[in-house]
Structures are given as structure tokens and as C-alpha cells.
N, C-alpha and C positions, 0 to 999 in steps of 0.2 A: 503493498499500500505506500501510495506517494505522500509526501510531506501535505500536499493539499487535500489529499483524501482524508487524511488522519483529522486535519483540523474540521473539516466539514462532519466525521464520524463524531467528533468530540462535541460541536455545536448541537447536532441533532442529538445527541446525548442529552444535554443540559436540557435542550428545549422538551425534550420527552421529560425528563425530571418533572420540570415547571408545569407541564400540561398534566401531569399525574397528581402534583400536588394540588394544582388547582381543581381538578375533579374531586379529588379525595378528600380534600380539605380546604371546605369552602368558610370556613370561620376562621378567626383570628383568636383564638382561646389558648387554653393553656396546652404545653406539651405534652401531658396525659390524654386531654381531649383529643388534640389532633393525632395523635399517634394511635389511640382507640379507633377514631373515626377512620383512618386510614386503613386499619387491619380490616375492619368491618366492609368499608367500601371494597376492597380488593379480594374479601371473599364473594360479594355480588358479583364484580366484572370479572374476575379472573377465574375464580372455582367454580361460579355457578354459570355464567353467561359463554365464557371459554370452555367449561369442562377441563380446565387445568390441573392435571393431578398433582404437578408440583406445587401449585399455588395452594391446593388443599393440604397437602402435607404441611406446607410452612405458617399455615394461618390458623389451623384448627388444632386443637389440641388432642393429644392421645386418649384423654378422657373428654368426651363431648356428650353433654345431657341435650337430648332433643323433647322441645314440647309440643311442636306440631304433632299434631294427631295421628298424622298420616305416615311419619316417619320413624324409624328406630333410633336408638344410640348411636354414636359412633360415625367415625369418617366412612366405615364399610357401608353403612346403612344410606348414605348419601351419594357415594360414589354408585352403589346399586341403582339408585333413584334416577340418578342422570344418564343411565343407559337406556331409559324409556322416553325421557322427556328433553327438549332442548328450551329452556328457559330464557327468556330475554327481560330480565328485570331493570328498570330505571329508578334509581334513586332520587327524590323529588326533594325530600329534607333529609338533615341528620342532625340529631343533636346527641349529648354525652354528659355524663356527669358520673364521677366517681369510676366505676368498674362496669358501666354500661352504656351502650350506645344505642339509641333508637333511630330508626331508619323510617320514612314513609313513603312506601314505593308503590309503584304501579308495574304489571306485569303481564307478559303472555308467554305461549309455549307450556303450557301444563297439560298439553294432550287434548283439552275439549274446545280449541278455539275461543275461548272467553278471555277477556280483560279483566285483570283483578286489582284491586286496591290492597295494601298491606300495610299494618305496622309491624315490624320486626325488631326484636330487642336482644340484642347480644351481650351475654357477660363476658368478659376478660380477665385472663389470669395469666401472667408470665408473658406477655405479647400474643396470646394465642386465644382463640374464640374457645371458651369452654361450656357454655350452655346458650339455648336458643330458645326463645319464645315468638309467637306470632300470632295476630289475629288477621284475618283473610275474608275479603268479601267479593263478589263480583260487581265490577263498576257499572254504575246505574248509567242508560244512556240518557236520559232527563233528570233535572232537579228540580224542585219547587222555586228555589232561588235564581237558577239560570248559571250559577256556579259550577264547577265541575267536582269531584271527590279529591282532586290534587291541586288544583291552581291556586293564585295567591303569593303572597310573600315567602320569600325562603330565606333571604340573607337574616342572618341573627343578629340583632340590636341589643341595647341594654344590658350588656353582660354585668355592669354593677348592680344590675337591679335582679339578679337571678333568685337570691334566697326571698326578697320579697315578693316577687311574682308567684314563687312555688309557695309561699304562705298565703296569699290570695285566693289559690287554686284549693289547696287544702282548707280554707275557711269555706269555700263555697262547698266543699264535699261535705264537711263536719256539719255546715248549717242548714244548708237547702238541700243536698241529694240525700243525707242519711238522716238530718234533722227534720226534715220535710216542712222547713220554715220558709216555704214559697214566697210568701211577702217580703221576704229578706234578697230577693234575686239581685234587685238593683244596687244591692252594697258591692255587688261582685261582677256582675254583666253589665258592658255600659249600655244607657239607655238611648244613647246619641248613635253609634255605631257597634252593630253586631253582624257580621259579615258571617253566613251560616252555609257550609259544604255538605252537611248531611241531605241526601238526595230529597227527603221527605218533609223538611223544615225550612220555612221561610227566614228572611232576615230579620233581626231587629227582635225585641223582647214580644213585641206583637206576634211574630212568625213563631216563636217558640210555646207562646200562650196558646196559640192556634192549634199547634201540633198535640198540645198536652189534652186540650178539650177535644181534640178529635179522637185521641187514644180512649179517653173517659167515655163518649158517646158510644164509643165500638166495641167497648168492655175490653180493650186491650190494657193488659198491663205491663208496667215496666218498673222494675226495682233494681238497686245496685245491694248486693249482700256483702262485698267486702273488696275494697283496693288493696292491691297487692304492691304496687310500686307508683311512683312519682318520679319523673325525670326532668330535670329544668335547666335550662341553658339560654340566658338573655331573656327574650321576650316570649320563649316557648316552654310549655310545661305538658309534659306527658303523664297521662293517668292508665293505669293496666287494672281493669278491674272485672270482678264476676257478678251475673246477676241473673235477672229474667225479664225476657221480652213475647208477650204474646204467649204466654204457658210454657216457654221453652227456656231452658239454662241455656245462657250465651255469656261470651266472653267480650268485654267492651273494652275498646282503644279510642281513647280522646286525646287529641291534641288542641290545646289552647295558646293564643297569642294575646299578648297583653300590651295595654298603654296605659301609661299614666295609673297604673293599680287597678286597673278595669279589665275584665276579658273583654276581646272588640272581634275575636275570631274564631271559628270551632271546626274542625274536621274531625270524623269519627269512623270506625269499622264495629262492624257487628258480626260476629260469628257462633253459630248454633255448637253448643258443646256436645261431642258426642259421646255415646255409652262405654266406648272402651277407646283406647289409643294404641299405637303400635309399639311404644316404648313403654306403656306402663305407667307412666308419668301423666298427671293431671296438667293443663295449660296454665298453670298458675304458681305453684309452690317450686321456690328455688331448690335445688335437689344438691348439686354440687358445693364445696364451700372453696 
């Protein structure tokens, strides 16, 4: 290779590293957050989408606990699944706190011709993924608000308000969701701006009220039983819960965006909990330490 070729190769390598970093690390958070997001994104884009066994070995731990009800534990189960599907997963949003990374994903290629929206939660240990939870739902063709289930702001802001925003969402859960003090909802959700991405719910507090009234009118129950994890970064707060919807046990995954101490935007995914799972683990409890 001549000197010019070497220089070009080095430049391309540097550009490749920059591109990799810009895709896999869209935030300006701490080095731990950035490193964990890079691992989780590498898993999606390399191990899953590209079916790269080297990436699977590099990014997934020897102990890998699976909470997706259709997949067993360990890398072997994942590799076995990839023999039969060709996933195409797009990471729309990614937030991280502690050893957890939450991705808001849009995907196809699961063998049924459908497009899905999911929230995937990865737990890291020693720079590898050791546990995974997800909540997955078929993407709706239309929504009441006119928004999709994945559009809206992506960039993370207000890093200095992470803990305060997490407390607002925790207060909303304690006071309104579990305390059933629905008259206090305006203390947590903005009365001026509330953008809704749930397919069945309109914008604003009025849209939320109309949705709840419709459930009551049609005798459709919706109740939260237990929240297992809150993950916050800047103006985004993710909530992973178990509950009931329409007489069925379900997993709830909710993502809130906050401004000035109030919830101003909401995305969610709901999935029915099956009677059995391939791994024997439920969809919520942490197993590995």
C-alpha cells in the first residue's frame, strides 16, 4: 500500500469511528452512560441486524438472562433465533442510568411482515449485556393524535434536571396512578402542552380524560399493579410496570418527556403477558446480580 493509500485508509478509519460514535452515542452524558449505550446499540446494529457472531461474543455476557417470553437464556438461544429471522431494528431513542440502557425501537423482519414498536432494557456488567427485558407491540397505522408511536424529540436535554424529573414521574405514579388521585393530575402533566403518542389517546389532558371516560363507558379495566424500574436521563424518564388492561395481564412500558417540571409528552407500548415463557423467567423481575 502506498503512502497516499495509507493516509486515505487512516482518514476513512477516523471517519468511521466518528460515524460509529455519532450513531451509537447521541448524548453528551457521562462516560458510563456513553459506554453502555454504545454496547447496547452495537448489539442491535451488529449482533442482531448484521447477525455478526463476533459482535454477539464481544457484547453479550456468558451469563445472559432473557425476559422476552419467546426466547431462552444465553447467546445460544439468540443465535438459534437468528437462524430463522432477519431483524431490521432502528433505535429511535436511547437513555441510560446506572447499569441500565433503555432503547425505544422500531423494527421489522420478525417473520410475520409486521412493523413493531418496542422498549428494550439492557443491563450491563463488566462491559457486556447480561440481562434483557422488552415490551413489544405492533405499530398502529393510525393514531388519534395524528402522531406516530415513535416520532417527536430525540435529543436529550436538561441533564442537570435528571433527578428532579425522575421525582416528578415517581410522584405521578404514587399520587395519581397508584393513589388514584386523578384530580391531582395537573400537578404532574402540563395543562398547556401534552403531546400523546399512544394510538388511542388524543393530545392534552382533555384527550387523556376522553380516553379514560371511554374505558369506563365500555367497561374496560386498566390498572397498574407494580412498577419495577424507572430509568431517567435529562428530560426523559422511562417506567416499566406490570398491570391489567381489558381483563388481561400486561406489561406497560411508558416514556415521558418533561419540561419545566411537568410531563409534556408520552410514548408507550403494551404487551400481554403470556402464561409461560421460553426462559422460565417473568417479564419483570431481575434475576442475575
